[in-house]
C-alpha positions in Angstrom: -37.8 3.2 31.5 -37.9 -0.2 30.0 -40.4 1.1 27.3 -38.1 4.1 26.6 -35.1 1.9 26.1 -37.0 -0.9 24.3 -36.2 -3.5 26.9 -38.5 -6.5 26.8 -38.9 -10.0 28.4 -37.1 -12.1 29.4 -34.9 -9.1 30.1 -35.8 -6.5 32.8 -34.2 -3.5 34.5 -32.7 -4.5 37.9 -31.4 -1.2 39.0 -30.7 2.3 37.7 -27.7 4.4 38.8 -27.7 8.1 37.9 -24.5 10.3 38.2 -25.5 13.9 37.7 -21.8 15.1 37.9 -20.7 13.1 34.8 -24.2 13.0 33.3 -24.1 9.2 33.1 -27.1 6.9 33.4 -26.2 3.2 34.1 -28.9 0.7 33.4 -28.4 -2.7 35.1 -30.3 -5.5 33.3 -30.9 -9.0 34.3 -32.3 -11.9 32.3 -35.2 -13.3 34.1 -35.4 -17.1 34.3 -38.5 -18.8 33.1 -40.5 -21.0 35.4 -39.0 -24.4 35.9 -40.6 -27.0 33.7 -40.3 -30.7 33.5 -37.1 -30.7 31.4 -35.6 -27.4 32.7 -32.2 -27.3 34.3 -32.3 -27.6 38.1 -29.6 -24.9 38.5 -29.3 -21.9 36.2 -25.9 -21.2 34.6 -23.8 -18.7 36.6 -22.8 -15.5 34.9 -19.2 -15.6 33.7 -18.6 -11.8 33.5 -20.4 -8.5 33.5 -20.9 -6.9 30.0 -20.9 -3.2 29.6 -22.2 -1.4 26.5 -22.5 2.3 25.5 -26.1 3.0 24.5 -27.9 5.9 22.8 -28.2 8.9 25.0 -31.3 9.4 27.2 -31.9 13.1 27.1 -28.6 14.7 28.0 -27.3 11.6 29.8 -24.9 9.1 28.3 -26.5 5.7 28.8 -24.6 2.6 29.7 -26.1 -0.9 29.7 -24.7 -3.4 32.2 -25.7 -7.1 32.1 -24.2 -10.3 33.5 -23.6 -12.8 30.7 -23.1 -16.5 30.5 -21.6 -18.8 28.0 -25.0 -19.1 26.2 -25.6 -15.4 25.9 -23.7 -15.1 22.6 -24.6 -18.5 21.2 -25.9 -18.7 17.7 -29.5 -19.2 18.8 -29.3 -15.9 20.8 -27.4 -13.8 18.2 -29.6 -14.5 15.2 -32.0 -11.8 16.3 -30.4 -10.0 19.2 -32.1 -7.3 21.2 -31.1 -3.7 20.2 -30.3 -2.7 23.8 -27.3 -5.2 24.1 -24.2 -5.4 21.9 -21.9 -7.9 20.3 -19.5 -9.9 22.4 -16.2 -8.0 23.1 -17.7 -4.7 21.9 -18.3 -1.5 23.9 -21.5 -0.4 22.2 -25.0 -1.7 21.7 -26.6 -2.8 18.4 -28.8 0.3 18.4 -25.9 2.7 18.8 -24.0 0.8 16.1 -26.9 1.0 13.6 -27.4 4.7 14.4 -23.7 5.5 13.6 -23.5 3.3 10.5 -26.7 4.6 9.0 -25.3 8.2 9.4 -22.0 7.1 8.0 -23.8 5.6 4.9 -25.2 9.0 4.2 -21.6 10.3 4.0 -21.8 12.3 7.3 -18.5 12.8 9.0 -17.8 12.0 12.6 -18.1 15.6 13.7 -21.5 15.9 12.0 -22.7 12.6 13.6 -21.5 13.9 17.0 -23.4 17.2 16.5 -26.6 15.5 15.5 -26.6 12.6 18.0 -24.3 13.7 20.8 -22.5 10.3 20.6 -18.9 10.4 21.8 -16.5 11.0 18.9 -14.3 8.1 20.0 -17.2 5.7 20.0 -18.3 7.0 16.5 -14.8 6.4 15.1 -14.5 3.0 16.8 -17.8 1.8 15.3 -16.9 2.9 11.8 -13.4 1.3 12.1 -14.9 -2.0 13.4 -17.4 -2.1 10.6 -14.7 -1.5 7.9 -12.4 -4.1 9.5 -15.3 -6.7 9.6 -16.1 -5.9 5.9 -12.4 -6.3 4.9 -12.2 -9.7 6.8 -15.4 -10.8 5.1 -14.0 -9.8 1.7 -10.9 -11.9 2.3 -13.0 -14.9 3.5 -15.2 -14.5 0.4 -12.1 -14.9 -1.8 -11.2 -18.1 0.0 -11.8 -21.1 -2.4 -15.1 -22.9 -1.7 -15.3 -26.4 -0.3 -15.9 -27.7 -3.8 -12.5 -26.4 -5.0 -10.0 -29.2 -5.6 -7.3 -27.3 -3.8 -8.4 -28.5 -0.4 -8.3 -32.1 -1.5 -4.8 -31.7 -2.9 -3.6 -30.1 0.4 -5.0 -32.9 2.5 -3.7 -35.7 0.2 -0.3 -33.9 -0.3 -0.9 -33.8 -4.1 0.4 -30.2 -4.2 3.5 -28.4 -2.9 1.7 -26.7 -0.1 4.0 -25.7 2.8 3.2 -24.3 6.3 5.3 -23.4 9.3 2.4 -23.2 11.7 2.5 -26.3 13.9 -1.2 -26.4 14.6 -2.0 -26.4 10.8 0.6 -29.1 10.1 -0.9 -31.3 12.8 -4.4 -30.7 11.6 -3.5 -31.7 8.0 -1.7 -34.8 9.2 -4.7 -35.8 11.3 -7.1 -35.2 8.4 -4.9 -37.1 6.0 -4.8 -40.1 8.4 -8.6 -40.0 8.8 -9.2 -39.9 5.0 -6.7 -42.7 4.3 -8.5 -45.0 6.8 -11.9 -44.2 5.1 -10.9 -44.1 1.4 -14.3 -45.2 0.2 -16.3 -42.8 2.3 -16.8 -39.5 0.4 -18.4 -37.9 3.4 -15.2 -38.2 5.5 -13.2 -36.4 2.9 -15.9 -33.7 2.6 -15.9 -33.2 6.4 -12.1 -33.0 6.4 -12.2 -30.3 3.7 -14.8 -28.3 5.7 -12.7 -28.6 8.8 -9.6 -27.4 7.0 -11.4 -24.4 5.4 -12.9 -23.4 8.7 -9.4 -23.4 10.2 -8.2 -21.1 7.5 -11.1 -18.7 8.3 -10.5 -18.7 12.1 -6.7 -18.3 11.8 -6.5 -15.9 8.9 -4.0 -13.5 10.5 -1.5 -16.3 11.1 -1.8 -17.8 7.6 -0.6 -15.0 5.3 1.9 -17.2 3.4 -0.6 -20.1 3.3 -3.3 -17.8 1.9 -0.9 -16.6 -0.8 -0.2 -20.2 -1.8 -3.9 -20.8 -2.6 -4.2 -17.6 -4.6 -5.8 -15.3 -2.0 -4.3 -11.9 -1.4 -4.9 -10.7 2.2 -3.6 -7.1 1.5 -6.3 -4.8 2.8 -7.4 -2.3 0.2 -8.0 1.4 0.9 -11.6 2.3 1.7 -13.8 4.0 -0.8 -13.6 7.2 1.2 -9.8 7.5 0.9 -9.9 6.3 -2.7 -12.4 9.1 -3.6 -10.2 11.6 -1.9 -7.0 10.6 -3.8 -8.8 10.4 -7.1 -10.3 13.8 -6.6 -13.7 12.9 -8.1 -16.6 10.6 -7.4 -17.8 8.1 -10.0 -21.5 7.7 -10.7 -22.6 4.4 -12.0 -24.9 4.2 -14.9 -27.1 1.3 -16.2 -24.6 0.5 -19.0 -21.6 0.0 -16.7 -20.1 -3.5 -17.2 -20.4 -4.3 -13.5 -24.2 -5.0 -14.0 -23.5 -7.5 -16.8 -21.0 -9.2 -14.5 -23.6 -9.5 -11.7 -26.6 -10.4 -13.8 -24.7 -12.9 -16.0 -23.5 -14.7 -12.8 -19.8 -14.0 -13.2 -19.8 -12.0 -9.9 -21.6 -13.0 -6.7 -22.2 -10.2 -4.1 -22.5 -12.9 -1.4 -25.2 -10.9 0.2 -27.1 -12.1 3.3 -30.1 -9.9 2.3 -32.8 -12.3 1.3 -34.8 -9.6 -0.6 -31.8 -8.6 -2.7 -30.9 -12.2 -3.5 -34.4 -13.0 -4.6 -34.6 -9.9 -6.7 -31.3 -10.5 -8.4 -32.4 -14.1 -9.2 -35.5 -12.8 -10.9 -33.5 -10.3 -12.9 -30.9 -13.0 -13.9 -33.6 -15.2 -15.3 -34.8 -12.2 -17.5 -31.3 -11.2 -18.4 -30.2 -14.7 -19.6 -33.2 -15.4 -21.7 -32.5 -16.0 -25.4 -33.3 -13.1 -27.7 -33.0 -10.4 -25.1 -31.7 -7.3 -26.8 -29.0 -5.0 -25.6 -31.5 -2.3 -24.8 -33.6 -4.7 -22.7 -30.5 -5.8 -20.8 -29.7 -2.2 -20.0 -33.2 -1.7 -18.8 -32.9 -4.8 -16.5 -29.6 -3.3 -15.2 -31.4 0.0 -14.6 -34.0 -1.9 -12.5 -31.2 -3.4 -10.3 -29.5 0.0 -10.0 -32.8 1.6 -8.9 -33.4 -1.1 -6.3 -30.0 -0.6 -4.8 -30.5 3.2 -4.6 -33.9 2.8 -2.9 -32.5 0.4 -0.3 -29.0 1.9 0.1 -29.3 2.1 3.9 -29.9 -1.7 4.2 -27.4 -2.7 1.6 -24.3 -0.8 2.7 -21.9 -3.8 2.7 -23.2 -4.9 -0.8 -22.6 -1.3 -2.1 -19.1 -1.4 -0.8 -18.4 -4.7 -2.6 -19.8 -3.2 -5.8 -17.7 -0.1 -5.4 -14.5 -2.3 -5.0 -15.5 -4.4 -8.0 -16.0 -1.2 -10.1 -12.6 0.0 -9.1 -11.0 -3.3 -10.1 -12.9 -3.2 -13.5 -11.7 0.4 -14.1 -8.1 -0.6 -13.3 -8.4 -3.5 -15.7 -9.6 -1.3 -18.4 -6.9 1.3 -17.8 -3.9 -0.9 -17.3 -4.4 -4.4 -18.6 -5.2 -5.6 -22.1 -5.3 -9.3 -22.1 -5.6 -11.3 -25.4 -9.2 -12.4 -26.1 -10.4 -16.0 -25.5 -9.7 -17.1 -29.1 -6.1 -15.8 -29.2 -3.5 -18.5 -30.0 -1.5 -17.8 -26.9 -4.0 -19.7 -24.7 -3.4 -22.8 -26.8 0.3 -22.4 -26.4 -0.2 -22.1 -22.6 -2.4 -25.2 -22.6 0.0 -27.3 -24.7 3.0 -26.2 -22.5 4.8 -24.5 -25.3 4.5 -21.3 -23.2 5.5 -22.0 -19.5 3.9 -19.7 -16.9 6.1 -19.5 -13.9 3.7 -19.0 -11.0 3.4 -19.5 -7.3 -0.4 -19.3 -7.4 -1.6 -22.7 -6.4 -5.1 -22.1 -7.8 -3.6 -21.3 -11.2 -1.4 -24.4 -11.1 -4.4 -26.6 -10.4 -6.4 -24.9 -13.1 -3.7 -25.6 -15.7 -3.4 -29.2 -14.6 -7.2 -29.6 -14.9 -7.3 -27.9 -18.2 -4.6 -30.0 -19.7 -6.4 -33.2 -18.7 -9.6 -32.1 -20.5 -10.5 -33.4 -23.9 -12.2 -30.1 -24.9 -9.4 -27.9 -26.0 -11.6 -24.9 -26.8 -13.3 -24.9 -23.4 -9.9 -25.4 -21.6 -8.5 -22.4 -23.4 -11.6 -20.3 -22.5 -11.4 -21.3 -18.8 -7.7 -20.3 -18.6 -8.4 -16.9 -20.4 -11.4 -16.2 -18.2 -9.4 -17.0 -15.0 -6.7 -14.5 -16.1 -9.4 -11.9 -16.8 -11.0 -12.3 -13.5 -7.8 -12.2 -11.4 -5.7 -9.6 -13.2 -4.6 -8.0 -9.9 -3.4 -11.2 -8.3 -1.7 -12.4 -11.5 0.3 -9.3 -12.4 3.6 -11.3 -12.7 2.0 -14.0 -14.8 0.4 -11.4 -17.1 3.8 -9.8 -17.6 5.1 -13.1 -18.8 2.1 -13.4 -21.3 2.7 -9.9 -22.5 6.4 -10.7 -23.2 5.4 -13.8 -25.3 2.8 -11.8 -27.2 5.3 -9.0 -27.9 7.9 -11.6 -29.2 5.3 -13.3 -31.4 4.2 -10.0 -33.0 
């Protein structure tokens, strides 16, 4: 049975309970302790609770995995390469069952079809798909969060910006970080650690920091999934090698933030070819075609990356259809830079960018950075873009 379920050392089956009435097979697993060595703990850690995960069916029997878990069971060292027969903490299904459902879902199979093919309970199927989409949406929001190198974190800690929060724990954290940094003004490492601590707090407490996220220019509104979008639009878009999304990826304007090492390495190679001097438009399209082919061949492994690309494509299409910003050389950007045109905004990231641009000696580069920021964030800057459109209309 261990071979059938893929259970391997140091895990072993302790007991098997079979209920023929409910057609349920309960597999009780225990983690065997290694022989005590010179530096091993004298007493093993006691199990804190009993985990229970739904597993792939064994014949006609619904299989359930039970295992006592300790505080170290879900530590980072254990979850980097977890066994397929256990599941994530606080979930009701194993990694193997999760992969089976998500692989079928990536092939655009509905829950009824997945149930008919695998016999997995419909509620479990829907729960796995929902959990996956929720995790991807949370990851997308976290990816929008400014990096640790962004000056916005420094300005919050040092009270150089008008950042406000009503969350007591955040206010206390900022006060403590400010005090620590003021005592170690000459130590750059202390400030960097403080920034990392503050950013991590934002990630862990995302649901409680909606107004705070908005102040630093991150929109937490969850977008519709690609499935619902395709239903409302009534048609499915097919990407070609000449779509502007590939230029954005290969030129470095867009980062997929993929954890797939193979994809990251391949994109790096293509970027080097794409950015070479003298590369013609036809050659760039061919390079884009190579990336498109790679993504198609590895679609099952790159589901999250394909979802990110789909959302970016939707944003690009919306920009083309609804927003026509002045080009980088338009005089309006100089007027914004000089202050002759005042942009009323609550976006902290934009405020900091304008301050930084005005302090620069390179006027052309400053105007370009402002224009590109507007072009990259058209959806978040709808009110600010309306102000620009009004000034352009008056000038013309």
